[in-house]
C-alpha positions in Angstrom: 8.0 -0.5 28.7 4.9 -0.7 26.5 5.0 -2.9 23.4 2.6 -0.5 21.5 3.9 2.8 20.0 1.8 5.9 19.2 0.9 6.6 15.6 2.7 9.4 13.9 0.5 12.6 13.8 1.5 14.1 10.5 3.6 13.2 7.4 7.4 14.1 7.7 7.2 15.1 4.0 4.1 17.2 3.4 2.7 17.7 7.0 -0.8 16.4 6.3 -2.6 14.2 8.8 -4.2 11.7 6.4 -2.1 8.8 7.5 -2.8 4.9 7.5 -0.9 1.9 8.4 0.8 0.4 5.4 1.1 -3.3 4.6 4.7 -3.2 4.1 5.4 -4.0 7.6 5.6 -3.0 11.4 6.3 0.9 11.5 5.2 1.6 7.8 2.7 4.4 7.1 1.2 5.8 4.1 0.2 9.3 3.6 -2.9 9.8 1.3 -2.1 13.4 0.6 1.3 13.0 -1.0 1.2 9.2 -1.8 4.5 8.5 0.1 5.1 5.6 2.3 7.5 6.0 5.2 8.6 4.1 8.4 9.0 5.1 12.0 11.4 3.2 14.2 13.1 3.8 17.5 16.8 4.3 16.9 18.0 4.3 20.4 19.0 6.5 23.4 22.0 9.0 23.6 24.7 7.9 25.8 25.0 11.4 27.4 22.6 14.2 28.3 22.4 17.0 25.7 22.6 20.5 27.2 20.2 23.1 25.8 
């Protein structure tokens, strides 16, 4: 598996695309449209397959 992850495409709060990495740490992003800082992290895999 790759060590690098792709960047988020939009802010989960306002939907804008003006995102930049934040100095708070790995996975932290700042939105320059709504001035929020959020983090993105991988939580894990489901132990079973989800039926649609």
